[in-house]
Backbone as XML, in Angstrom:
<?xml version="1.0"?>
<chain id="A" units="angstrom">
  <residue number="1" name="UNK">
    <atom name="N" x="-22.062" y="-20.079" z="-67.356"/>
    <atom name="CA" x="-20.642" y="-20.455" z="-67.347"/>
    <atom name="C" x="-20.406" y="-21.791" z="-67.899"/>
  </residue>
  <residue number="2" name="UNK">
    <atom name="N" x="-21.139" y="-22.754" z="-67.573"/>
    <atom name="CA" x="-21.035" y="-24.073" z="-68.201"/>
    <atom name="C" x="-22.153" y="-24.402" z="-69.158"/>
  </residue>
  <residue number="3" name="UNK">
    <atom name="N" x="-22.989" y="-23.569" z="-69.277"/>
    <atom name="CA" x="-24.019" y="-23.765" z="-70.293"/>
    <atom name="C" x="-24.952" y="-25.056" z="-69.956"/>
  </residue>
  <residue number="4" name="UNK">
    <atom name="N" x="-25.120" y="-25.171" z="-68.886"/>
    <atom name="CA" x="-26.004" y="-26.175" z="-68.356"/>
    <atom name="C" x="-27.186" y="-25.569" z="-67.720"/>
  </residue>
  <residue number="5" name="UNK">
    <atom name="N" x="-28.418" y="-25.915" z="-68.185"/>
    <atom name="CA" x="-29.782" y="-25.172" z="-67.692"/>
    <atom name="C" x="-29.863" y="-25.502" z="-66.172"/>
  </residue>
  <residue number="6" name="UNK">
    <atom name="N" x="-30.424" y="-24.443" z="-65.496"/>
    <atom name="CA" x="-30.537" y="-24.570" z="-63.974"/>
    <atom name="C" x="-31.433" y="-25.723" z="-63.687"/>
  </residue>
  <residue number="7" name="UNK">
    <atom name="N" x="-32.372" y="-26.095" z="-64.424"/>
    <atom name="CA" x="-33.168" y="-27.145" z="-64.079"/>
    <atom name="C" x="-32.388" y="-28.402" z="-64.114"/>
  </residue>
  <residue number="8" name="UNK">
    <atom name="N" x="-31.554" y="-28.622" z="-65.032"/>
    <atom name="CA" x="-30.609" y="-29.779" z="-65.129"/>
    <atom name="C" x="-29.622" y="-29.898" z="-63.861"/>
  </residue>
  <residue number="9" name="UNK">
    <atom name="N" x="-29.098" y="-28.745" z="-63.573"/>
    <atom name="CA" x="-28.293" y="-28.608" z="-62.355"/>
    <atom name="C" x="-28.951" y="-29.148" z="-61.152"/>
  </residue>
  <residue number="10" name="UNK">
    <atom name="N" x="-30.204" y="-28.629" z="-60.956"/>
    <atom name="CA" x="-30.981" y="-29.059" z="-59.735"/>
    <atom name="C" x="-31.262" y="-30.441" z="-59.817"/>
  </residue>
  <residue number="11" name="UNK">
    <atom name="N" x="-31.466" y="-31.117" z="-60.906"/>
    <atom name="CA" x="-31.911" y="-32.605" z="-61.052"/>
    <atom name="C" x="-30.672" y="-33.326" z="-60.746"/>
  </residue>
  <residue number="12" name="UNK">
    <atom name="N" x="-29.448" y="-32.927" z="-61.302"/>
    <atom name="CA" x="-28.276" y="-33.583" z="-61.027"/>
    <atom name="C" x="-28.021" y="-33.543" z="-59.593"/>
  </residue>
  <residue number="13" name="UNK">
    <atom name="N" x="-28.218" y="-32.548" z="-58.930"/>
    <atom name="CA" x="-27.977" y="-32.363" z="-57.460"/>
    <atom name="C" x="-29.004" y="-33.182" z="-56.686"/>
  </residue>
  <residue number="14" name="UNK">
    <atom name="N" x="-30.221" y="-33.135" z="-56.974"/>
    <atom name="CA" x="-31.105" y="-33.873" z="-56.166"/>
    <atom name="C" x="-31.190" y="-35.326" z="-56.415"/>
  </residue>
  <residue number="15" name="UNK">
    <atom name="N" x="-31.225" y="-35.709" z="-57.812"/>
    <atom name="CA" x="-31.488" y="-37.090" z="-58.090"/>
    <atom name="C" x="-30.242" y="-37.972" z="-57.946"/>
  </residue>
  <residue number="16" name="UNK">
    <atom name="N" x="-29.027" y="-37.287" z="-58.250"/>
    <atom name="CA" x="-27.817" y="-38.285" z="-58.472"/>
    <atom name="C" x="-26.673" y="-37.751" z="-57.442"/>
  </residue>
  <residue number="17" name="UNK">
    <atom name="N" x="-26.921" y="-36.658" z="-56.570"/>
    <atom name="CA" x="-26.069" y="-36.057" z="-55.809"/>
    <atom name="C" x="-24.568" y="-35.892" z="-56.406"/>
  </residue>
  <residue number="18" name="UNK">
    <atom name="N" x="-24.800" y="-35.358" z="-57.686"/>
    <atom name="CA" x="-23.658" y="-35.143" z="-58.493"/>
    <atom name="C" x="-22.672" y="-34.187" z="-57.840"/>
  </residue>
  <residue number="19" name="UNK">
    <atom name="N" x="-23.090" y="-33.109" z="-57.364"/>
    <atom name="CA" x="-22.364" y="-32.036" z="-56.512"/>
    <atom name="C" x="-23.235" y="-31.582" z="-55.441"/>
  </residue>
  <residue number="20" name="UNK">
    <atom name="N" x="-22.557" y="-31.017" z="-54.332"/>
    <atom name="CA" x="-23.342" y="-30.542" z="-53.121"/>
    <atom name="C" x="-22.650" y="-29.211" z="-53.103"/>
  </residue>
  <residue number="21" name="UNK">
    <atom name="N" x="-23.275" y="-28.154" z="-53.608"/>
    <atom name="CA" x="-22.835" y="-26.769" z="-53.450"/>
    <atom name="C" x="-23.060" y="-26.224" z="-51.900"/>
  </residue>
  <residue number="22" name="UNK">
    <atom name="N" x="-22.344" y="-25.349" z="-51.567"/>
    <atom name="CA" x="-22.522" y="-24.705" z="-50.256"/>
    <atom name="C" x="-23.752" y="-23.720" z="-50.527"/>
  </residue>
  <residue number="23" name="UNK">
    <atom name="N" x="-24.331" y="-23.302" z="-49.361"/>
    <atom name="CA" x="-25.562" y="-22.542" z="-49.501"/>
    <atom name="C" x="-25.364" y="-21.176" z="-48.703"/>
  </residue>
  <residue number="24" name="UNK">
    <atom name="N" x="-25.792" y="-19.985" z="-49.150"/>
    <atom name="CA" x="-25.730" y="-18.875" z="-48.427"/>
    <atom name="C" x="-26.857" y="-18.840" z="-47.268"/>
  </residue>
  <residue number="25" name="UNK">
    <atom name="N" x="-26.936" y="-17.890" z="-46.516"/>
    <atom name="CA" x="-28.007" y="-17.869" z="-45.475"/>
    <atom name="C" x="-29.306" y="-17.654" z="-46.110"/>
  </residue>
  <residue number="26" name="UNK">
    <atom name="N" x="-29.344" y="-17.014" z="-47.294"/>
    <atom name="CA" x="-30.688" y="-16.917" z="-48.040"/>
    <atom name="C" x="-30.952" y="-18.059" z="-48.994"/>
  </residue>
  <residue number="27" name="UNK">
    <atom name="N" x="-30.098" y="-18.983" z="-49.055"/>
    <atom name="CA" x="-30.377" y="-20.233" z="-49.756"/>
    <atom name="C" x="-29.772" y="-20.401" z="-51.272"/>
  </residue>
  <residue number="28" name="UNK">
    <atom name="N" x="-29.010" y="-19.209" z="-51.514"/>
    <atom name="CA" x="-28.421" y="-19.349" z="-52.897"/>
    <atom name="C" x="-27.255" y="-20.366" z="-52.939"/>
  </residue>
  <residue number="29" name="UNK">
    <atom name="N" x="-27.115" y="-21.051" z="-54.058"/>
    <atom name="CA" x="-26.091" y="-21.958" z="-54.209"/>
    <atom name="C" x="-24.767" y="-21.387" z="-54.417"/>
  </residue>
  <residue number="30" name="UNK">
    <atom name="N" x="-23.661" y="-21.849" z="-53.888"/>
    <atom name="CA" x="-22.341" y="-21.346" z="-54.157"/>
    <atom name="C" x="-21.507" y="-22.570" z="-54.526"/>
  </residue>
  <residue number="31" name="UNK">
    <atom name="N" x="-21.185" y="-22.741" z="-55.866"/>
    <atom name="CA" x="-20.308" y="-23.712" z="-56.391"/>
    <atom name="C" x="-18.865" y="-23.525" z="-56.194"/>
  </residue>
  <residue number="32" name="UNK">
    <atom name="N" x="-18.146" y="-24.575" z="-55.725"/>
    <atom name="CA" x="-16.744" y="-24.392" z="-55.526"/>
    <atom name="C" x="-16.122" y="-24.622" z="-56.845"/>
  </residue>
  <residue number="33" name="UNK">
    <atom name="N" x="-14.747" y="-24.476" z="-56.829"/>
    <atom name="CA" x="-14.064" y="-24.724" z="-58.067"/>
    <atom name="C" x="-14.157" y="-26.238" z="-58.443"/>
  </residue>
  <residue number="34" name="UNK">
    <atom name="N" x="-14.020" y="-27.045" z="-57.326"/>
    <atom name="CA" x="-14.205" y="-28.529" z="-57.664"/>
    <atom name="C" x="-15.558" y="-28.951" z="-58.198"/>
  </residue>
  <residue number="35" name="UNK">
    <atom name="N" x="-16.583" y="-28.274" z="-57.576"/>
    <atom name="CA" x="-17.986" y="-28.442" z="-58.264"/>
    <atom name="C" x="-17.984" y="-28.179" z="-59.585"/>
  </residue>
  <residue number="36" name="UNK">
    <atom name="N" x="-17.387" y="-27.068" z="-60.036"/>
    <atom name="CA" x="-17.474" y="-26.664" z="-61.462"/>
    <atom name="C" x="-16.764" y="-27.580" z="-62.305"/>
  </residue>
  <residue number="37" name="UNK">
    <atom name="N" x="-15.646" y="-28.021" z="-61.874"/>
    <atom name="CA" x="-14.769" y="-28.975" z="-62.661"/>
    <atom name="C" x="-15.584" y="-30.350" z="-62.759"/>
  </residue>
  <residue number="38" name="UNK">
    <atom name="N" x="-16.301" y="-30.858" z="-61.609"/>
    <atom name="CA" x="-16.971" y="-31.971" z="-61.706"/>
    <atom name="C" x="-18.203" y="-31.817" z="-62.700"/>
  </residue>
  <residue number="39" name="UNK">
    <atom name="N" x="-18.844" y="-30.749" z="-62.650"/>
    <atom name="CA" x="-20.015" y="-30.368" z="-63.566"/>
    <atom name="C" x="-19.546" y="-30.413" z="-65.090"/>
  </residue>
  <residue number="40" name="UNK">
    <atom name="N" x="-18.388" y="-29.875" z="-65.290"/>
    <atom name="CA" x="-18.019" y="-29.700" z="-66.572"/>
    <atom name="C" x="-17.692" y="-31.092" z="-67.135"/>
  </residue>
  <residue number="41" name="UNK">
    <atom name="N" x="-16.998" y="-31.881" z="-66.281"/>
    <atom name="CA" x="-16.594" y="-33.424" z="-66.700"/>
    <atom name="C" x="-17.944" y="-34.137" z="-66.936"/>
  </residue>
  <residue number="42" name="UNK">
    <atom name="N" x="-19.043" y="-33.890" z="-66.073"/>
    <atom name="CA" x="-20.143" y="-34.655" z="-66.173"/>
    <atom name="C" x="-20.859" y="-34.342" z="-67.488"/>
  </residue>
  <residue number="43" name="UNK">
    <atom name="N" x="-20.847" y="-32.991" z="-67.919"/>
    <atom name="CA" x="-21.456" y="-32.537" z="-69.095"/>
    <atom name="C" x="-20.723" y="-33.160" z="-70.285"/>
  </residue>
  <residue number="44" name="UNK">
    <atom name="N" x="-19.503" y="-33.132" z="-70.215"/>
    <atom name="CA" x="-18.675" y="-33.724" z="-71.319"/>
    <atom name="C" x="-19.135" y="-35.258" z="-71.440"/>
  </residue>
  <residue number="45" name="UNK">
    <atom name="N" x="-19.180" y="-36.071" z="-70.381"/>
    <atom name="CA" x="-19.453" y="-37.441" z="-70.524"/>
    <atom name="C" x="-20.864" y="-37.577" z="-71.144"/>
  </residue>
  <residue number="46" name="UNK">
    <atom name="N" x="-21.867" y="-36.826" z="-70.733"/>
    <atom name="CA" x="-23.222" y="-36.967" z="-71.111"/>
    <atom name="C" x="-23.304" y="-36.479" z="-72.571"/>
  </residue>
  <residue number="47" name="UNK">
    <atom name="N" x="-22.708" y="-35.398" z="-73.002"/>
    <atom name="CA" x="-22.981" y="-34.783" z="-74.216"/>
    <atom name="C" x="-22.100" y="-35.402" z="-75.220"/>
  </residue>
  <residue number="48" name="UNK">
    <atom name="N" x="-20.790" y="-35.487" z="-75.021"/>
    <atom name="CA" x="-20.006" y="-35.928" z="-75.983"/>
    <atom name="C" x="-19.746" y="-37.467" z="-76.108"/>
  </residue>
  <residue number="49" name="UNK">
    <atom name="N" x="-19.821" y="-38.162" z="-74.964"/>
    <atom name="CA" x="-19.434" y="-39.606" z="-74.893"/>
    <atom name="C" x="-20.716" y="-40.235" z="-74.891"/>
  </residue>
  <residue number="50" name="UNK">
    <atom name="N" x="-22.053" y="-39.560" z="-74.677"/>
    <atom name="CA" x="-23.242" y="-40.402" z="-74.737"/>
    <atom name="C" x="-23.543" y="-41.277" z="-73.432"/>
  </residue>
  <residue number="51" name="UNK">
    <atom name="N" x="-22.939" y="-40.961" z="-72.367"/>
    <atom name="CA" x="-22.965" y="-41.693" z="-71.181"/>
    <atom name="C" x="-24.193" y="-41.079" z="-70.317"/>
  </residue>
  <residue number="52" name="UNK">
    <atom name="N" x="-25.050" y="-41.945" z="-69.644"/>
    <atom name="CA" x="-26.076" y="-41.519" z="-68.920"/>
    <atom name="C" x="-25.494" y="-40.747" z="-67.847"/>
  </residue>
  <residue number="53" name="UNK">
    <atom name="N" x="-26.315" y="-39.761" z="-67.171"/>
    <atom name="CA" x="-25.901" y="-39.076" z="-65.973"/>
    <atom name="C" x="-25.629" y="-39.959" z="-64.772"/>
  </residue>
  <residue number="54" name="UNK">
    <atom name="N" x="-26.474" y="-40.904" z="-64.656"/>
    <atom name="CA" x="-26.245" y="-41.840" z="-63.485"/>
    <atom name="C" x="-24.909" y="-42.534" z="-63.626"/>
  </residue>
  <residue number="55" name="UNK">
    <atom name="N" x="-24.735" y="-43.095" z="-64.808"/>
    <atom name="CA" x="-23.337" y="-43.790" z="-64.950"/>
    <atom name="C" x="-22.110" y="-42.783" z="-64.808"/>
  </residue>
  <residue number="56" name="UNK">
    <atom name="N" x="-22.325" y="-41.566" z="-65.402"/>
    <atom name="CA" x="-21.259" y="-40.628" z="-65.297"/>
    <atom name="C" x="-20.936" y="-40.197" z="-63.915"/>
  </residue>
  <residue number="57" name="UNK">
    <atom name="N" x="-22.019" y="-40.012" z="-63.084"/>
    <atom name="CA" x="-21.783" y="-39.853" z="-61.597"/>
    <atom name="C" x="-21.095" y="-40.967" z="-60.887"/>
  </residue>
  <residue number="58" name="UNK">
    <atom name="N" x="-21.448" y="-42.225" z="-61.178"/>
    <atom name="CA" x="-20.663" y="-43.348" z="-60.656"/>
    <atom name="C" x="-19.267" y="-43.323" z="-61.166"/>
  </residue>
  <residue number="59" name="UNK">
    <atom name="N" x="-18.944" y="-43.031" z="-62.267"/>
    <atom name="CA" x="-17.494" y="-43.095" z="-62.817"/>
    <atom name="C" x="-16.716" y="-41.843" z="-62.014"/>
  </residue>
  <residue number="60" name="UNK">
    <atom name="N" x="-17.530" y="-40.783" z="-61.829"/>
    <atom name="CA" x="-16.811" y="-39.685" z="-61.178"/>
    <atom name="C" x="-16.405" y="-40.007" z="-59.812"/>
  </residue>
  <residue number="61" name="UNK">
    <atom name="N" x="-17.482" y="-40.645" z="-59.049"/>
    <atom name="CA" x="-17.114" y="-40.990" z="-57.685"/>
    <atom name="C" x="-16.035" y="-42.119" z="-57.621"/>
  </residue>
  <residue number="62" name="UNK">
    <atom name="N" x="-16.063" y="-43.042" z="-58.522"/>
    <atom name="CA" x="-14.995" y="-44.084" z="-58.547"/>
    <atom name="C" x="-13.670" y="-43.549" z="-58.812"/>
  </residue>
  <residue number="63" name="UNK">
    <atom name="N" x="-13.546" y="-42.515" z="-59.569"/>
    <atom name="CA" x="-12.329" y="-41.910" z="-59.890"/>
    <atom name="C" x="-11.828" y="-41.173" z="-58.517"/>
  </residue>
  <residue number="64" name="UNK">
    <atom name="N" x="-12.663" y="-40.532" z="-57.853"/>
    <atom name="CA" x="-12.438" y="-39.928" z="-56.556"/>
    <atom name="C" x="-12.047" y="-40.620" z="-55.524"/>
  </residue>
  <residue number="65" name="UNK">
    <atom name="N" x="-12.432" y="-41.931" z="-55.420"/>
    <atom name="CA" x="-12.215" y="-42.713" z="-54.331"/>
    <atom name="C" x="-10.773" y="-43.399" z="-54.286"/>
  </residue>
</chain>
């Protein structure tokens, strides 16, 4: 959907707390529309703007506060 490798998504979740998806009883991740929009924005910042993921996550959090 977002063309972000699953290993990258997991790293962004665990290392940077970029998004926190819900989990099913069996442990599958369920991404909300907000999670998807956030991930899309983060991907754009890292790929097109050349910003590190840690900096992009800080910018996203500052924007949401």
